[in-house]
N, CA, C and O atoms as a GROMACS GRO file, in nm:
protein
  492
    1GLN      N    1   5.318  -2.291   2.763
    1GLN     CA    2   5.243  -2.206   2.787
    1GLN      C    3   5.276  -2.130   2.918
    1GLN      O    4   5.298  -2.212   3.008
    2VAL      N    5   5.283  -2.035   2.949
    2VAL     CA    6   5.293  -1.955   3.069
    2VAL      C    7   5.171  -1.982   3.126
    2VAL      O    8   5.057  -1.962   3.085
    3GLN      N    9   5.235  -2.056   3.279
    3GLN     CA   10   5.104  -2.091   3.373
    3GLN      C   11   5.200  -2.018   3.516
    3GLN      O   12   5.321  -2.029   3.536
    4LEU      N   13   5.086  -1.937   3.608
    4LEU     CA   14   5.088  -1.860   3.713
    4LEU      C   15   5.004  -1.924   3.807
    4LEU      O   16   4.889  -1.883   3.816
    5VAL      N   17   5.048  -2.031   3.889
    5VAL     CA   18   5.002  -2.024   4.008
    5VAL      C   19   4.967  -2.009   4.169
    5VAL      O   20   4.997  -2.099   4.248
    6GLU      N   21   4.916  -1.912   4.202
    6GLU     CA   22   4.904  -1.826   4.324
    6GLU      C   23   4.858  -1.915   4.471
    6GLU      O   24   4.755  -1.982   4.470
    7SER      N   25   4.927  -1.908   4.568
    7SER     CA   26   4.874  -2.014   4.680
    7SER      C   27   4.942  -1.923   4.787
    7SER      O   28   5.039  -1.852   4.762
    8GLY      N   29   4.872  -1.933   4.930
    8GLY     CA   30   4.902  -1.891   5.042
    8GLY      C   31   4.754  -1.734   5.090
    8GLY      O   32   4.772  -1.651   5.179
    9GLY      N   33   4.660  -1.740   5.022
    9GLY     CA   34   4.561  -1.674   5.066
    9GLY      C   35   4.470  -1.772   5.151
    9GLY      O   36   4.450  -1.892   5.134
   10GLY      N   37   4.416  -1.676   5.258
   10GLY     CA   38   4.324  -1.757   5.357
   10GLY      C   39   4.246  -1.607   5.425
   10GLY      O   40   4.241  -1.498   5.369
   11LEU      N   41   4.195  -1.640   5.548
   11LEU     CA   42   4.143  -1.583   5.641
   11LEU      C   43   4.208  -1.546   5.762
   11LEU      O   44   4.251  -1.638   5.832
   12VAL      N   45   4.228  -1.397   5.811
   12VAL     CA   46   4.305  -1.369   5.877
   12VAL      C   47   4.229  -1.250   5.966
   12VAL      O   48   4.118  -1.201   5.944
   13GLN      N   49   4.326  -1.218   6.076
   13GLN     CA   50   4.208  -1.086   6.130
   13GLN      C   51   4.341  -0.975   6.098
   13GLN      O   52   4.452  -0.983   6.045
   14ALA      N   53   4.263  -0.875   6.159
   14ALA     CA   54   4.333  -0.721   6.111
   14ALA      C   55   4.448  -0.715   6.187
   14ALA      O   56   4.461  -0.762   6.300
   15GLY      N   57   4.529  -0.657   6.121
   15GLY     CA   58   4.707  -0.687   6.219
   15GLY      C   59   4.764  -0.827   6.181
   15GLY      O   60   4.881  -0.839   6.219
   16ASP      N   61   4.729  -0.905   6.136
   16ASP     CA   62   4.788  -1.012   6.071
   16ASP      C   63   4.904  -1.006   5.951
   16ASP      O   64   4.934  -0.905   5.888
   17SER      N   65   4.960  -1.132   5.935
   17SER     CA   66   5.064  -1.165   5.813
   17SER      C   67   5.002  -1.245   5.733
   17SER      O   68   4.919  -1.330   5.766
   18LEU      N   69   5.038  -1.220   5.627
   18LEU     CA   70   5.038  -1.355   5.524
   18LEU      C   71   5.131  -1.351   5.402
   18LEU      O   72   5.166  -1.251   5.340
   19ARG      N   73   5.162  -1.470   5.382
   19ARG     CA   74   5.261  -1.445   5.228
   19ARG      C   75   5.186  -1.517   5.113
   19ARG      O   76   5.119  -1.617   5.142
   20LEU      N   77   5.189  -1.493   5.039
   20LEU     CA   78   5.117  -1.519   4.905
   20LEU      C   79   5.261  -1.546   4.810
   20LEU      O   80   5.366  -1.484   4.827
   21SER      N   81   5.240  -1.655   4.705
   21SER     CA   82   5.322  -1.708   4.635
   21SER      C   83   5.332  -1.723   4.515
   21SER      O   84   5.224  -1.664   4.509
   22CYS      N   85   5.353  -1.742   4.420
   22CYS     CA   86   5.337  -1.753   4.309
   22CYS      C   87   5.409  -1.830   4.183
   22CYS      O   88   5.461  -1.754   4.100
   23ALA      N   89   5.416  -1.928   4.166
   23ALA     CA   90   5.485  -2.030   4.071
   23ALA      C   91   5.481  -2.018   3.957
   23ALA      O   92   5.370  -2.047   3.911
   24ALA      N   93   5.575  -1.976   3.865
   24ALA     CA   94   5.581  -1.969   3.726
   24ALA      C   95   5.650  -2.089   3.680
   24ALA      O   96   5.736  -2.153   3.741
   25SER      N   97   5.581  -2.116   3.522
   25SER     CA   98   5.687  -2.215   3.444
   25SER      C   99   5.599  -2.152   3.303
   25SER      O  100   5.493  -2.092   3.288
   26GLY      N  101   5.715  -2.206   3.209
   26GLY     CA  102   5.671  -2.199   3.054
   26GLY      C  103   5.725  -2.069   3.018
   26GLY      O  104   5.697  -2.013   2.913
   27LEU      N  105   5.805  -2.019   3.109
   27LEU     CA  106   5.852  -1.885   3.070
   27LEU      C  107   6.008  -1.861   3.124
   27LEU      O  108   6.043  -1.913   3.230
   28THR      N  109   6.114  -1.769   3.035
   28THR     CA  110   6.244  -1.773   3.122
   28THR      C  111   6.196  -1.657   3.222
   28THR      O  112   6.151  -1.549   3.185
   29PHE      N  113   6.213  -1.694   3.343
   29PHE     CA  114   6.149  -1.630   3.461
   29PHE      C  115   6.214  -1.493   3.473
   29PHE      O  116   6.140  -1.405   3.517
   30MET      N  117   6.353  -1.454   3.439
   30MET     CA  118   6.426  -1.359   3.476
   30MET      C  119   6.403  -1.245   3.373
   30MET      O  120   6.443  -1.130   3.393
   31ARG      N  121   6.327  -1.291   3.246
   31ARG     CA  122   6.330  -1.182   3.138
   31ARG      C  123   6.153  -1.118   3.174
   31ARG      O  124   6.094  -1.038   3.101
   32TYR      N  125   6.103  -1.172   3.286
   32TYR     CA  126   5.956  -1.110   3.329
   32TYR      C  127   5.981  -1.032   3.442
   32TYR      O  128   6.059  -1.056   3.534
   33THR      N  129   5.894  -0.919   3.425
   33THR     CA  130   5.842  -0.835   3.522
   33THR      C  131   5.728  -0.903   3.592
   33THR      O  132   5.631  -0.940   3.526
   34MET      N  133   5.734  -0.924   3.723
   34MET     CA  134   5.622  -0.984   3.772
   34MET      C  135   5.574  -0.900   3.862
   34MET      O  136   5.642  -0.820   3.926
   35GLY      N  137   5.410  -0.919   3.874
   35GLY     CA  138   5.367  -0.799   3.935
   35GLY      C  139   5.209  -0.886   4.033
   35GLY      O  140   5.164  -0.995   3.998
   36TRP      N  141   5.169  -0.827   4.118
   36TRP     CA  142   5.030  -0.847   4.209
   36TRP      C  143   4.966  -0.740   4.188
   36TRP      O  144   5.012  -0.626   4.194
   37PHE      N  145   4.832  -0.777   4.157
   37PHE     CA  146   4.709  -0.698   4.155
   37PHE      C  147   4.604  -0.755   4.272
   37PHE      O  148   4.631  -0.864   4.324
   38ARG      N  149   4.506  -0.696   4.307
   38ARG     CA  150   4.392  -0.740   4.330
   38ARG      C  151   4.286  -0.711   4.336
   38ARG      O  152   4.272  -0.590   4.319
   39GLN      N  153   4.164  -0.781   4.357
   39GLN     CA  154   4.008  -0.715   4.290
   39GLN      C  155   3.920  -0.756   4.419
   39GLN      O  156   3.933  -0.866   4.474
   40ALA      N  157   3.852  -0.682   4.450
   40ALA     CA  158   3.781  -0.639   4.550
   40ALA      C  159   3.640  -0.673   4.483
   40ALA      O  160   3.638  -0.663   4.360
   41PRO      N  161   3.520  -0.713   4.548
   41PRO     CA  162   3.392  -0.708   4.500
   41PRO      C  163   3.364  -0.598   4.478
   41PRO      O  164   3.367  -0.514   4.568
   42GLY      N  165   3.320  -0.564   4.318
   42GLY     CA  166   3.249  -0.466   4.279
   42GLY      C  167   3.339  -0.352   4.258
   42GLY      O  168   3.302  -0.234   4.252
   43LYS      N  169   3.472  -0.399   4.246
   43LYS     CA  170   3.582  -0.302   4.198
   43LYS      C  171   3.643  -0.369   4.121
   43LYS      O  172   3.653  -0.492   4.118
   44GLN      N  173   3.703  -0.266   4.030
   44GLN     CA  174   3.819  -0.294   3.938
   44GLN      C  175   3.971  -0.351   4.017
   44GLN      O  176   4.022  -0.342   4.129
   45ARG      N  177   4.006  -0.411   3.886
   45ARG     CA  178   4.139  -0.504   3.948
   45ARG      C  179   4.228  -0.413   3.948
   45ARG      O  180   4.220  -0.338   3.851
   46ALA      N  181   4.345  -0.380   4.049
   46ALA     CA  182   4.402  -0.276   4.087
   46ALA      C  183   4.586  -0.341   4.112
   46ALA      O  184   4.619  -0.454   4.150
   47PHE      N  185   4.653  -0.252   4.086
   47PHE     CA  186   4.779  -0.297   4.102
   47PHE      C  187   4.826  -0.288   4.258
   47PHE      O  188   4.784  -0.192   4.323
   48VAL      N  189   4.891  -0.362   4.308
   48VAL     CA  190   4.967  -0.369   4.428
   48VAL      C  191   5.130  -0.370   4.438
   48VAL      O  192   5.192  -0.303   4.521
   49ALA      N  193   5.180  -0.442   4.358
   49ALA     CA  194   5.359  -0.425   4.368
   49ALA      C  195   5.361  -0.470   4.213
   49ALA      O  196   5.273  -0.489   4.128
   50ALA      N  197   5.510  -0.478   4.217
   50ALA     CA  198   5.572  -0.537   4.084
   50ALA      C  199   5.722  -0.514   4.101
   50ALA      O  200   5.772  -0.421   4.164
   51ILE      N  201   5.784  -0.608   4.042
   51ILE     CA  202   5.956  -0.630   4.038
   51ILE      C  203   5.978  -0.656   3.920
   51ILE      O  204   5.894  -0.693   3.839
   52ILE      N  205   6.112  -0.637   3.895
   52ILE     CA  206   6.159  -0.633   3.781
   52ILE      C  207   6.219  -0.782   3.757
   52ILE      O  208   6.210  -0.859   3.852
   53GLY      N  209   6.277  -0.829   3.640
   53GLY     CA  210   6.374  -0.973   3.630
   53GLY      C  211   6.474  -0.984   3.719
   53GLY      O  212   6.483  -1.075   3.801
   54ASN      N  213   6.538  -0.908   3.707
   54ASN     CA  214   6.643  -0.910   3.826
   54ASN      C  215   6.623  -0.888   3.956
   54ASN      O  216   6.708  -0.918   4.040
   55GLY      N  217   6.549  -0.852   3.976
   55GLY     CA  218   6.482  -0.807   4.124
   55GLY      C  219   6.561  -0.710   4.172
   55GLY      O  220   6.595  -0.706   4.290
   56GLY      N  221   6.593  -0.629   4.088
   56GLY     CA  222   6.647  -0.516   4.145
   56GLY      C  223   6.596  -0.379   4.173
   56GLY      O  224   6.661  -0.288   4.223
   57ASN      N  225   6.461  -0.376   4.132
   57ASN     CA  226   6.375  -0.235   4.158
   57ASN      C  227   6.260  -0.294   4.159
   57ASN      O  228   6.234  -0.392   4.090
   58THR      N  229   6.166  -0.229   4.252
   58THR     CA  230   6.035  -0.271   4.267
   58THR      C  231   5.939  -0.168   4.300
   58THR      O  232   5.996  -0.084   4.370
   59LEU      N  233   5.822  -0.139   4.279
   59LEU     CA  234   5.698  -0.061   4.278
   59LEU      C  235   5.578  -0.092   4.342
   59LEU      O  236   5.526  -0.203   4.339
   60TYR      N  237   5.531   0.009   4.403
   60TYR     CA  238   5.394  -0.039   4.513
   60TYR      C  239   5.313   0.065   4.514
   60TYR      O  240   5.339   0.185   4.509
   61ALA      N  241   5.185  -0.005   4.524
   61ALA     CA  242   5.058   0.116   4.542
   61ALA      C  243   5.123   0.193   4.669
   61ALA      O  244   5.226   0.156   4.724
   62ASP      N  245   5.060   0.283   4.698
   62ASP     CA  246   5.059   0.389   4.782
   62ASP      C  247   4.965   0.303   4.883
   62ASP      O  248   5.026   0.292   4.990
   63SER      N  249   4.903   0.272   4.886
   63SER     CA  250   4.772   0.198   4.978
   63SER      C  251   4.863   0.096   5.035
   63SER      O  252   4.815   0.046   5.136
   64VAL      N  253   4.987   0.047   5.000
   64VAL     CA  254   5.034  -0.091   5.065
   64VAL      C  255   5.204  -0.061   5.067
   64VAL      O  256   5.284  -0.154   5.074
   65LYS      N  257   5.235   0.048   5.061
   65LYS     CA  258   5.389   0.081   5.042
   65LYS      C  259   5.376   0.065   5.247
   65LYS      O  260   5.289   0.079   5.333
   66ASP      N  261   5.512   0.032   5.242
   66ASP     CA  262   5.543   0.003   5.388
   66ASP      C  263   5.487  -0.134   5.480
   66ASP      O  264   5.537  -0.180   5.582
   67ARG      N  265   5.374  -0.178   5.412
   67ARG     CA  266   5.319  -0.272   5.462
   67ARG      C  267   5.377  -0.425   5.387
   67ARG      O  268   5.417  -0.526   5.447
   68PHE      N  269   5.364  -0.402   5.238
   68PHE     CA  270   5.373  -0.534   5.152
   68PHE      C  271   5.509  -0.516   5.103
   68PHE      O  272   5.547  -0.408   5.058
   69THR      N  273   5.602  -0.640   5.112
   69THR     CA  274   5.680  -0.649   5.002
   69THR      C  275   5.682  -0.745   4.905
   69THR      O  276   5.646  -0.861   4.926
   70ILE      N  277   5.723  -0.703   4.796
   70ILE     CA  278   5.733  -0.818   4.679
   70ILE      C  279   5.912  -0.838   4.660
   70ILE      O  280   6.002  -0.754   4.661
   71SER      N  281   5.914  -0.998   4.642
   71SER     CA  282   6.051  -1.028   4.629
   71SER      C  283   6.042  -1.158   4.535
   71SER      O  284   5.927  -1.202   4.526
   72ARG      N  285   6.133  -1.222   4.468
   72ARG     CA  286   6.146  -1.326   4.376
   72ARG      C  287   6.258  -1.392   4.368
   72ARG      O  288   6.370  -1.342   4.359
   73ASP      N  289   6.222  -1.544   4.374
   73ASP     CA  290   6.347  -1.639   4.400
   73ASP      C  291   6.342  -1.699   4.231
   73ASP      O  292   6.260  -1.779   4.186
   74SER      N  293   6.467  -1.627   4.150
   74SER     CA  294   6.492  -1.707   3.995
   74SER      C  295   6.517  -1.878   4.055
   74SER      O  296   6.439  -1.954   4.000
   75ASP      N  297   6.573  -1.918   4.114
   75ASP     CA  298   6.622  -2.034   4.132
   75ASP      C  299   6.506  -2.140   4.149
   75ASP      O  300   6.520  -2.260   4.124
   76LYS      N  301   6.366  -2.067   4.204
   76LYS     CA  302   6.262  -2.143   4.200
   76LYS      C  303   6.143  -2.121   4.138
   76LYS      O  304   6.046  -2.196   4.149
   77ASN      N  305   6.147  -1.988   4.050
   77ASN     CA  306   6.070  -1.930   3.953
   77ASN      C  307   5.961  -1.898   4.036
   77ASN      O  308   5.859  -1.963   4.018
   78THR      N  309   5.961  -1.807   4.128
   78THR     CA  310   5.859  -1.787   4.258
   78THR      C  311   5.850  -1.651   4.258
   78THR      O  312   5.957  -1.591   4.264
   79VAL      N  313   5.744  -1.585   4.253
   79VAL     CA  314   5.753  -1.496   4.337
   79VAL      C  315   5.637  -1.448   4.465
   79VAL      O  316   5.516  -1.472   4.467
   80TYR      N  317   5.707  -1.386   4.552
   80TYR     CA  318   5.612  -1.334   4.709
   80TYR      C  319   5.587  -1.217   4.668
   80TYR      O  320   5.643  -1.152   4.580
   81LEU      N  321   5.446  -1.174   4.777
   81LEU     CA  322   5.420  -1.088   4.836
   81LEU      C  323   5.391  -1.122   4.977
   81LEU      O  324   5.301  -1.196   5.015
   82GLN      N  325   5.481  -1.057   5.055
   82GLN     CA  326   5.475  -1.039   5.208
   82GLN      C  327   5.395  -0.968   5.262
   82GLN      O  328   5.430  -0.853   5.235
   83MET      N  329   5.274  -0.965   5.345
   83MET     CA  330   5.182  -0.890   5.362
   83MET      C  331   5.199  -0.864   5.495
   83MET      O  332   5.200  -0.960   5.572
   84ASN      N  333   5.214  -0.737   5.542
   84ASN     CA  334   5.180  -0.746   5.706
   84ASN      C  335   5.099  -0.609   5.739
   84ASN      O  336   5.080  -0.510   5.667
   85SER      N  337   5.062  -0.636   5.861
   85SER     CA  338   4.954  -0.536   5.926
   85SER      C  339   4.849  -0.558   5.844
   85SER      O  340   4.804  -0.454   5.795
   86LEU      N  341   4.796  -0.656   5.813
   86LEU     CA  342   4.694  -0.634   5.724
   86LEU      C  343   4.558  -0.567   5.758
   86LEU      O  344   4.539  -0.557   5.880
   87GLN      N  345   4.460  -0.520   5.680
   87GLN     CA  346   4.322  -0.430   5.728
   87GLN      C  347   4.225  -0.509   5.657
   87GLN      O  348   4.251  -0.596   5.573
   88PRO      N  349   4.093  -0.466   5.706
   88PRO     CA  350   3.972  -0.514   5.632
   88PRO      C  351   3.983  -0.479   5.453
   88PRO      O  352   3.933  -0.543   5.360
   89ASP      N  353   4.074  -0.341   5.449
   89ASP     CA  354   4.036  -0.305   5.292
   89ASP      C  355   4.153  -0.379   5.229
   89ASP      O  356   4.183  -0.338   5.117
   90ASP      N  357   4.220  -0.471   5.273
   90ASP     CA  358   4.300  -0.559   5.182
   90ASP      C  359   4.223  -0.666   5.130
   90ASP      O  360   4.271  -0.724   5.033
   91THR      N  361   4.111  -0.703   5.174
   91THR     CA  362   4.009  -0.782   5.128
   91THR      C  363   4.006  -0.822   4.980
   91THR      O  364   3.927  -0.746   4.923
   92ALA      N  365   4.048  -0.890   4.915
   92ALA     CA  366   4.046  -0.913   4.777
   92ALA      C  367   4.097  -1.061   4.702
   92ALA      O  368   4.176  -1.137   4.758
   93VAL      N  369   4.048  -1.083   4.588
   93VAL     CA  370   4.129  -1.184   4.515
   93VAL      C  371   4.248  -1.136   4.476
   93VAL      O  372   4.248  -1.038   4.402
   94TYR      N  373   4.392  -1.204   4.524
   94TYR     CA  374   4.513  -1.110   4.454
   94TYR      C  375   4.542  -1.237   4.363
   94TYR      O  376   4.530  -1.358   4.382
   95TYR      N  377   4.588  -1.154   4.245
   95TYR     CA  378   4.630  -1.216   4.142
   95TYR      C  379   4.777  -1.192   4.112
   95TYR      O  380   4.818  -1.078   4.132
   96CYS      N  381   4.862  -1.281   4.068
   96CYS     CA  382   4.995  -1.290   4.034
   96CYS      C  383   5.001  -1.238   3.857
   96CYS      O  384   4.905  -1.267   3.786
   97ALA      N  385   5.084  -1.184   3.817
   97ALA     CA  386   5.086  -1.129   3.653
   97ALA      C  387   5.216  -1.143   3.611
   97ALA      O  388   5.297  -1.151   3.703
   98ALA      N  389   5.271  -1.150   3.472
   98ALA     CA  390   5.380  -1.144   3.439
   98ALA      C  391   5.378  -1.067   3.270
   98ALA      O  392   5.296  -1.107   3.187
   99SER      N  393   5.444  -0.994   3.249
   99SER     CA  394   5.492  -0.868   3.169
   99SER      C  395   5.622  -0.864   3.138
   99SER      O  396   5.712  -0.848   3.219
  100ARG      N  397   5.643  -0.889   2.944
  100ARG     CA  398   5.782  -0.855   2.936
  100ARG      C  399   5.823  -0.752   2.885
  100ARG      O  400   5.926  -0.748   2.818
  101THR      N  401   5.732  -0.632   2.914
  101THR     CA  402   5.777  -0.476   2.912
  101THR      C  403   5.806  -0.448   3.018
  101THR      O  404   5.783  -0.532   3.106
  102THR      N  405   5.874  -0.312   3.058
  102THR     CA  406   5.928  -0.294   3.189
  102THR      C  407   5.814  -0.242   3.288
  102THR      O  408   5.700  -0.207   3.260
  103MET      N  409   5.871  -0.247   3.398
  103MET     CA  410   5.787  -0.260   3.500
  103MET      C  411   5.653  -0.146   3.521
  103MET      O  412   5.687  -0.028   3.514
  104SER      N  413   5.533  -0.168   3.540
  104SER     CA  414   5.425  -0.083   3.502
  104SER      C  415   5.298  -0.141   3.598
  104SER      O  416   5.274  -0.258   3.628
  105MET      N  417   5.231  -0.023   3.634
  105MET     CA  418   5.111  -0.012   3.727
  105MET      C  419   5.011  -0.112   3.661
  105MET      O  420   4.961  -0.210   3.715
  106SER      N  421   4.990  -0.062   3.518
  106SER     CA  422   4.894  -0.103   3.441
  106SER      C  423   4.910  -0.237   3.415
  106SER      O  424   5.008  -0.305   3.384
  107ARG      N  425   4.748  -0.270   3.442
  107ARG     CA  426   4.712  -0.428   3.406
  107ARG      C  427   4.732  -0.456   3.253
  107ARG      O  428   4.744  -0.572   3.214
  108TYR      N  429   4.735  -0.340   3.156
  108TYR     CA  430   4.698  -0.406   3.048
  108TYR      C  431   4.864  -0.447   3.008
  108TYR      O  432   4.884  -0.506   2.901
  109GLU      N  433   4.974  -0.415   3.094
  109GLU     CA  434   5.122  -0.450   3.052
  109GLU      C  435   5.112  -0.567   3.080
  109GLU      O  436   5.210  -0.622   3.029
  110TYR      N  437   5.036  -0.657   3.143
  110TYR     CA  438   5.057  -0.783   3.181
  110TYR      C  439   4.975  -0.871   3.094
  110TYR      O  440   4.858  -0.834   3.086
  111ALA      N  441   5.004  -0.979   3.026
  111ALA     CA  442   4.974  -1.035   2.903
  111ALA      C  443   4.950  -1.203   2.986
  111ALA      O  444   4.860  -1.277   2.946
  112ASN      N  445   5.031  -1.237   3.087
  112ASN     CA  446   4.974  -1.351   3.165
  112ASN      C  447   4.968  -1.353   3.306
  112ASN      O  448   5.046  -1.304   3.387
  113TRP      N  449   4.831  -1.438   3.331
  113TRP     CA  450   4.753  -1.409   3.486
  113TRP      C  451   4.764  -1.546   3.511
  113TRP      O  452   4.775  -1.634   3.426
  114GLY      N  453   4.760  -1.563   3.664
  114GLY     CA  454   4.713  -1.660   3.748
  114GLY      C  455   4.566  -1.661   3.779
  114GLY      O  456   4.501  -1.568   3.730
  115GLN      N  457   4.495  -1.761   3.859
  115GLN     CA  458   4.382  -1.759   3.854
  115GLN      C  459   4.370  -1.697   4.016
  115GLN      O  460   4.262  -1.643   3.994
  116GLY      N  461   4.387  -1.675   4.104
  116GLY     CA  462   4.403  -1.543   4.214
  116GLY      C  463   4.384  -1.656   4.315
  116GLY      O  464   4.360  -1.776   4.297
  117THR      N  465   4.403  -1.582   4.432
  117THR     CA  466   4.392  -1.632   4.568
  117THR      C  467   4.326  -1.548   4.681
  117THR      O  468   4.380  -1.447   4.726
  118GLN      N  469   4.220  -1.592   4.720
  118GLN     CA  470   4.161  -1.473   4.829
  118GLN      C  471   4.201  -1.456   4.963
  118GLN      O  472   4.218  -1.558   5.031
  119VAL      N  473   4.218  -1.358   5.006
  119VAL     CA  474   4.248  -1.297   5.092
  119VAL      C  475   4.133  -1.203   5.177
  119VAL      O  476   4.066  -1.106   5.142
  120THR      N  477   4.142  -1.269   5.293
  120THR     CA  478   4.000  -1.203   5.364
  120THR      C  479   4.059  -1.201   5.495
  120THR      O  480   4.106  -1.295   5.559
  121VAL      N  481   4.045  -1.057   5.529
  121VAL     CA  482   4.057  -0.968   5.649
  121VAL      C  483   3.972  -0.952   5.708
  121VAL      O  484   3.891  -0.880   5.650
  122SER      N  485   3.937  -0.990   5.823
  122SER     CA  486   3.832  -0.953   5.910
  122SER      C  487   3.879  -0.841   6.082
  122SER      O  488   3.979  -0.839   6.153
  123SER      N  489   3.779  -0.784   6.084
  123SER     CA  490   3.806  -0.670   6.169
  123SER      C  491   3.817  -0.724   6.327
  123SER      O  492   3.840  -0.643   6.417
   0.00000   0.00000   0.00000
């Protein structure tokens, strides 16, 4: 079965950077759009970024555009989220997700999810 395992979260200060990783198994990696979502306490899970199977196109939430970069390595079946200039509002559990449909901001298009990794940004 499909398994997604996130790593790289932690506690950082405002202005710092982090890189999240998501290792995927049990799927033909290049056939899947991969996405990152986040969920802050008391809020719904929100789209962050997505990248299509061949890595040729990406999509970002306005709140992270120009600060976050999504990428993927098909040799390692891994998707990354480079997060720069982190702010306290970026504090959340970050989830990796996989979709067989076209790139989407909707969480309902993603059938497979990881367990999440906590990112905490202190001011």
